[in-house]
C-alpha positions in Angstrom: -24.1 -11.5 -3.6 -23.3 -8.2 -3.7 -25.3 -5.7 -6.5 -22.6 -3.2 -6.4 -19.4 -2.6 -4.7 -17.6 0.9 -4.2 -14.2 0.2 -4.8 -12.4 2.9 -2.3 -8.6 2.6 -4.1 -6.9 3.7 -7.3 -4.6 1.9 -9.4 -3.7 -1.5 -10.8 -5.6 -2.7 -7.4 -8.9 -1.0 -8.8 -8.8 -3.0 -12.0 -7.8 -6.2 -9.9 -11.3 -5.5 -7.6 -13.0 -4.5 -10.7 -12.2 -7.8 -13.3 -13.1 -10.3 -10.0 -16.5 -8.4 -9.7 -17.5 -8.1 -13.2 -17.1 -11.9 -13.4 -19.4 -12.2 -10.0 -22.0 -10.1 -12.3 -21.5 -7.2 -9.8 -21.6 -3.6 -11.0 -18.7 -1.3 -10.0 -18.6 2.0 -8.6 -14.8 4.1 -9.2 -14.2 6.8 -6.9 -11.1 9.2 -7.6 -9.2 12.5 -7.4 -9.3 15.3 -9.9 -5.7 13.6 -10.5 -7.6 10.7 -11.7 -10.4 11.3 -13.9 -8.6 9.7 -16.9 -7.3 6.5 -15.2 -7.6 3.4 -16.4 -10.1 2.1 -13.0 -12.3 5.3 -13.9 -12.6 4.4 -17.2 -13.7 0.9 -16.9 -16.0 1.2 -14.1 -20.0 1.2 -14.5 -20.1 4.6 -12.7 -17.3 7.0 -11.3 -17.5 9.5 -8.6 -15.2 12.5 -7.7 -14.3 12.4 -4.2 -11.6 15.5 -4.1 -8.9 17.0 -4.8 -4.9 15.3 -5.3 -3.7 15.0 -1.7 -4.6 11.6 -0.6 -5.8 13.2 2.9 -8.4 14.9 0.8 -9.7 12.1 -1.6 -8.6 8.6 -0.9 -8.0 9.0 2.7 -11.6 11.1 3.1 -14.2 9.0 4.7 -17.0 10.9 4.6 -16.2 11.4 0.8 -15.8 8.0 0.3 -19.3 6.9 2.5 -21.7 9.7 0.3 -20.3 8.6 -2.8 -21.4 4.8 -2.0 -25.0 6.7 -0.7 -25.0 8.3 -3.7 -24.5 5.6 -6.0 -26.6 3.2 -4.0 -23.6 0.4 -3.5 -24.0 -2.3 -0.8 -20.1 -2.8 -0.3 -16.8 -1.1 -0.2 -13.4 -3.2 -0.9 -11.0 -1.0 0.1 -8.0 -3.1 -1.6 -4.8 -2.2 0.2 -3.1 0.8 1.3 -5.5 4.0 1.8 -8.2 2.8 4.4 -7.6 -0.9 4.1 -6.0 -1.2 7.5 -8.5 1.9 9.4 -11.2 0.0 11.8 -12.9 3.7 11.9 -13.5 3.6 8.5 -14.3 0.0 8.5 -17.1 0.8 11.2 -18.1 3.2 9.7 -19.2 1.5 6.5 -21.1 -1.0 8.6 -22.7 1.7 10.9 -23.8 3.3 7.6 -25.5 -0.2 6.3 -23.1 -1.2 4.3 -20.4 -4.2 4.4 -16.8 -3.8 4.8 -15.0 -6.3 2.6 -12.9 -7.7 4.7 -11.7 -8.7 8.2 -13.9 -7.3 11.5 -13.0 -4.1 12.9 -12.0 -5.5 15.9 -9.4 -7.5 14.5 -8.1 -4.8 12.4 -7.6 -2.9 15.4 -6.2 -5.4 17.6 -3.6 -6.4 14.6 -2.8 -2.6 13.7 -1.3 -2.6 17.0 2.0 -4.2 16.7 2.7 -4.8 20.3 -0.9 -6.2 20.9 -0.9 -8.3 17.8 2.3 -9.9 18.8 0.6 -10.1 22.7 -2.3 -12.1 21.2 -0.6 -14.9 19.0 1.7 -15.4 21.7 -1.2 -16.1 23.8 -2.2 -18.7 20.9 1.0 -20.4 20.4 2.6 -18.7 17.5 6.7 -18.0 18.3 8.0 -14.4 18.5 11.0 -12.9 17.7 12.8 -12.3 20.7 12.2 -8.7 22.2 9.9 -6.1 24.8 7.0 -7.2 26.2 5.3 -4.1 24.9 6.0 -0.3 24.4 8.9 0.8 25.5 8.1 4.6 26.8 11.6 5.7 28.2 15.4 5.1 27.0 16.3 3.7 30.2 13.7 1.3 29.4 15.2 0.7 25.9 18.3 0.3 27.4 17.6 -3.0 29.7 15.3 -4.7 27.2 18.4 -4.5 24.5 20.8 -5.7 27.2 18.8 -8.2 27.7 18.1 -9.9 24.4 21.6 -8.9 22.9 22.5 -5.7 20.1 22.0 -5.3 17.6 18.4 -4.4 18.5 15.7 -3.0 16.0 13.4 -0.1 17.4 9.9 0.0 15.8 6.7 1.6 15.7 4.3 0.3 17.5 1.3 1.3 15.1 4.1 1.5 12.2 4.1 -0.3 8.6 6.2 0.3 5.4 9.1 0.5 6.9 8.6 3.8 8.5 9.4 3.9 12.3 11.8 1.5 12.4 15.8 1.9 13.1 18.8 0.0 14.0 21.2 -0.2 16.4 24.5 -1.8 16.5 25.1 -1.4 19.9 24.9 0.6 23.3 26.4 4.1 21.5 23.5 4.1 18.8 20.7 3.1 21.2 19.7 6.9 22.0 19.6 8.1 18.2 17.5 5.2 17.2 15.0 5.3 19.6 14.4 9.0 19.7 14.5 8.9 15.4 12.0 5.9 15.5 9.9 7.8 18.0 9.8 11.2 15.8 9.2 9.4 12.6 6.3 7.0 14.0 4.5 10.4 15.6 5.1 12.2 12.3 3.8 8.9 10.2 1.4 7.5 12.2 0.7 10.2 14.9 1.5 7.5 17.5 5.2 7.5 19.2 4.5 4.4 20.8 8.0 1.6 20.1 8.7 -1.5 21.3 12.1 -3.5 20.4 13.1 -6.6 18.9 15.9 -8.8 18.1 17.5 -7.7 14.8 18.7 -11.0 13.3 21.8 -10.9 11.0 20.2 -13.2 7.8 16.6 -13.7 8.1 14.2 -14.5 5.3 10.8 -12.7 5.0 8.4 -15.7 5.0 4.4 -15.0 5.2 1.5 -17.4 5.0 -1.6 -16.3 3.4 -4.7 -17.0 5.3 -8.4 -16.8 4.8 -10.9 -17.7 7.5 -15.0 -17.3 6.7 -17.9 -16.5 9.2 -18.5 -20.2 9.8 -15.5 -21.2 11.7 -13.3 -22.5 8.6 -9.9 -21.3 8.5 -7.8 -22.6 5.4 -4.0 -21.2 4.2 -2.7 -21.2 0.4 0.9 -21.6 1.1 4.1 -19.1 2.0 5.5 -16.1 0.0 9.1 -15.3 0.4 9.2 -11.5 0.5 13.2 -11.6 1.2 14.3 -8.8 -1.5 13.5 -5.7 0.4 14.6 -1.8 -0.1 14.4 0.1 3.0 11.8 -2.2 4.0 10.2 -2.0 0.8 9.2 -5.4 -1.0 10.8 -5.2 -4.7 10.6 -8.9 -5.4 8.4 -11.7 -4.4 8.2 -15.7 -4.7 5.8 -18.6 -4.2 6.8 -20.7 -2.9 9.9 -20.1 -1.1 13.4 -21.6 -1.9 13.6 -22.1 1.4 11.1 -24.2 2.6 9.8 -27.4 2.0 6.5 -28.6 1.6 6.5 -30.2 5.6 7.8 -26.8 6.7 5.0 -24.9 4.7 2.3 -27.2 6.3 3.4 -27.4 9.8 3.1 -23.6 9.7 0.5 -23.5 8.2 -1.7 -25.6 10.2 -0.7 -23.7 13.2 -1.3 -20.6 11.9 -4.7 -21.7 10.4 -5.4 -23.2 14.1 -4.7 -19.5 15.9 -6.6 -17.7 13.5 -9.8 -20.1 14.1 -9.7 -19.7 17.4 -9.3 -16.2 17.0 -12.6 -16.3 15.0 -10.4 -14.5 11.9 -12.8 -13.7 8.9 -11.4 -12.8 5.5 -8.1 -12.3 3.8 -4.9 -12.2 6.3 -1.2 -12.6 6.0 0.9 -13.3 8.6 4.2 -12.2 8.3 7.7 -14.2 9.8 11.2 -13.3 10.1 13.2 -17.6 9.7 16.6 -18.1 10.4 17.9 -21.2 11.2 15.3 -23.2 11.1 12.9 -21.0 13.1 10.4 -18.7 12.6 9.2 -15.7 14.5 6.3 -13.8 14.3 6.2 -9.8 13.3 3.0 -8.6 12.4 -0.2 -9.4 10.7 -1.8 -7.5 7.4 -5.5 -7.6 7.6 -6.1 -6.8 3.8 -5.2 -8.1 0.5 -1.8 -7.9 -0.1 0.2 -6.4 -2.6 1.8 -9.6 -3.9 -1.2 -11.7 -3.8 -1.2 -13.0 -7.7 1.8 -15.1 -7.1 -0.2 -17.2 -4.6 -3.2 -17.1 -7.3 -0.6 -18.2 -9.4 0.2 -21.4 -7.6 -2.8 -22.6 -6.3 -5.6 -21.2 -9.2 -8.1 -19.8 -7.0 -8.7 -15.7 -7.4 -8.2 -14.3 -3.9 -10.4 -11.3 -4.2 -13.4 -13.6 -5.5 -13.2 -15.2 -2.2 -12.7 -11.7 -0.3 -15.8 -11.0 -1.5 -17.7 -14.3 -1.5 -16.8 -14.5 2.3 -18.1 -10.9 2.8 -21.3 -11.7 1.9 -21.8 -14.4 4.1 -20.6 -17.8 1.8 -18.5 -20.4 3.3 -15.3 -21.0 1.7 -16.9 -24.2 0.1 -13.6 -26.2 0.7 -10.9 -27.7 2.8 -7.5 -27.3 3.1 -7.1 -30.8 1.5 -8.6 -29.4 -1.4 -6.2 -26.8 -2.1 -3.1 -27.7 -4.3 0.4 -25.8 -4.6 1.6 -26.0 -8.6 4.9 -25.0 -9.5 6.4 -21.6 -8.9 5.5 -17.9 -9.3 7.4 -14.7 -9.3 6.4 -11.1 -9.0 8.3 -7.9 -10.0 7.1 -4.5 -8.0 7.8 -2.0 -11.1 7.4 1.5 -10.0 7.9 4.9 -11.3 11.3 5.3 -9.8 14.9 5.9 -11.1 16.4 2.5 -10.8 19.7 3.6 -9.2 18.4 6.9 -6.7 14.8 5.4 -6.6 14.2 9.3 -7.0 9.9 9.6 -8.2 9.4 9.8 -11.8 6.3 10.3 -12.3 5.0 12.4 -16.0 3.7 11.3 -19.2 4.1 7.6 -20.5 4.8 7.7 -23.9 4.8 3.7 -25.0 3.3 0.6 -22.9 4.0 -2.8 -24.5 3.5 -5.2 -21.4 4.9 -8.9 -21.9 2.7 -11.7 -23.0 2.7 -15.4 -23.9 1.8 -18.5 -21.6 2.5 -18.0 -17.8 2.7 -14.7 -17.8 0.7 -12.0 -16.0 0.8 -8.3 -15.9 -1.5 -6.4 -13.5 -1.3 -2.4 -14.2 -3.5 0.6 -14.8 -0.9 2.0 -17.3 -1.6 2.7 -21.1 0.2 4.8 -23.8 -1.0 8.8 -23.0 -1.5 8.1 -19.1 0.3 11.1 -17.2 1.3 9.3 -14.0 0.6 11.9 -11.3 3.2 12.5 -8.1 0.8 12.3 -5.3 0.5 8.4 -4.9 2.7 5.4 -4.7 5.0 4.9 -6.9 3.9 1.0 -8.2 2.6 1.3 -11.5 3.0 -2.7 -12.7 3.3 -6.0 -11.3 5.1 -8.6 -13.5 4.3 -11.9 -12.3 5.4 -14.8 -13.9 4.8 -18.9 -13.5 5.9 -22.2 -14.2 6.4 -25.5 -13.1 9.6 -25.2 -11.6 11.7 -22.4 -10.2 14.9 -22.3 -12.9 12.0 -22.2 -15.4 9.9 -19.6 -13.9 13.3 -17.4 -13.8 13.7 -18.1 -17.5 10.5 -16.9 -18.4 10.5 -13.8 -16.0 14.1 -12.9 -17.5 12.1 -13.5 -21.1 9.4 -11.1 -20.0 11.2 -8.6 -18.7 13.1 -7.9 -21.7 9.8 -7.3 -23.4 8.3 -5.0 -21.3 8.5 -1.4 -22.0 7.6 1.6 -20.0 8.8 4.9 -22.0 8.7 8.1 -21.2 9.3 8.0 -17.3 12.1 6.2 -15.2 11.2 3.2 -14.0 13.2 -0.3 -11.7 12.8 -2.8 -14.8 16.8 -2.4 -15.2 17.0 -3.1 -11.7 14.6 -6.3 -12.0 16.6 -7.5 -15.1 20.1 -7.1 -12.9 18.5 -9.1 -9.8 17.2 -11.7 -12.3 20.9 -12.3 -13.3 22.6 -12.1 -9.9 23.8 -15.6 -9.1 22.4 -15.4 -5.8 19.1 -15.0 -6.5 19.3 -17.7 -9.4 20.2 -20.1 -6.6 17.9 -18.6 -4.1 20.5 -17.8 -1.5 19.3 -14.7 -0.3 18.0 -12.7 3.0 16.0 -9.8 4.0 19.9 -7.7 4.3 20.4 -9.0 0.4 19.1 -6.6 -1.8 20.7 -3.3 -0.1 24.1 -4.6 -0.8 23.5 -5.1 -4.1 21.9 -2.2 -4.6 24.9 -0.4 -3.3 27.0 -2.5 -5.1 25.2 -1.8 -8.5 25.7 1.8 -7.5 28.9 2.1 -6.8 30.2 0.0 -10.2 27.8 2.8 -12.0 29.8 5.4 -10.5 33.2 4.4 -11.2 32.3 3.3 -14.7 
């Protein structure tokens, strides 16, 4: 097992990794920008190293600075968390070249799945169903038109190196394809330095279902069930559930077995999440994330397994130590992502936190790095807390979530807590009858009502 792990991240995920390390008896090193000198992950780490000024490119994305910090603190492994360098194959290779362990998949698998086109091609050969679309990158408008005519409108133009909803544009018909194609390429070039795009059929009422898998270096692969991530705004997840209200245990097991077989053939190691669109009883693969997911707590709550601990154990060369039949799914869990944003306009709301009172009680978990007196910096992602609840049934989980949201106090900055309180009261959410387009309409209708009021 490792003696010391450097955590190449910040905020709540840095704290989450620290906790798993502490329980394993591993010392931790926090890296931080000058803007995060007073951050909770810095305060609680065994050691800390400042790696640069506030801009992420000069600190949390500064590979040389992070590797230097690992060297001077004699760390023997690096955990990247999510975001930043977590899916950067070059960084993973550099970590290994410096004689350290990268707590995550192999650089080859990160690179393979980071290219959406290669990922789809690879998984198609392993028997995973895909959304109808182009066979690869589409380099010209004429080629895009041919693909769109073949699969039918509406179509989605997507960045091959994309993520987080960037480089994605919908073309409702032939008259809007040119604009969608050019905008997607421009956005992809600006965000990822790669303007390659491909086309997929745009589904009108799908759910976003993902499967959490783990593989060890001894050939074993298991899944930890599905998460429903359909409540999204501009392709950004706001609320997740495990399990999905739309998935039966039989469907879960069938998909899980199929995915595990594919990942075993691939020789995949460590944590991974395969994301699907699910409509009319059919699954279609869209992408794979080769890292820990923001929403991993809902899986932990229904399985009772510490996924970060598993990442660390597997990276240290240990076997999973259990089979698929040993993994149970108990009750229902829901996670709300609380961001420092205006709940109506979604404008960023950094600033001074004057009060912070997280909810508690049975089945309530809050992952956050906030504290009263902390100043939320404007330089990074707006996520400031994750509220997770667990209960024996979905109805009980919703009741518990409603209560927890009422208790949750974050003062001094605007947050999306009021939006989550409204979502919980919506009949569509309570019945589980929603898809990936529902939240956009719900937010728009709420804005209209506020404007008319």
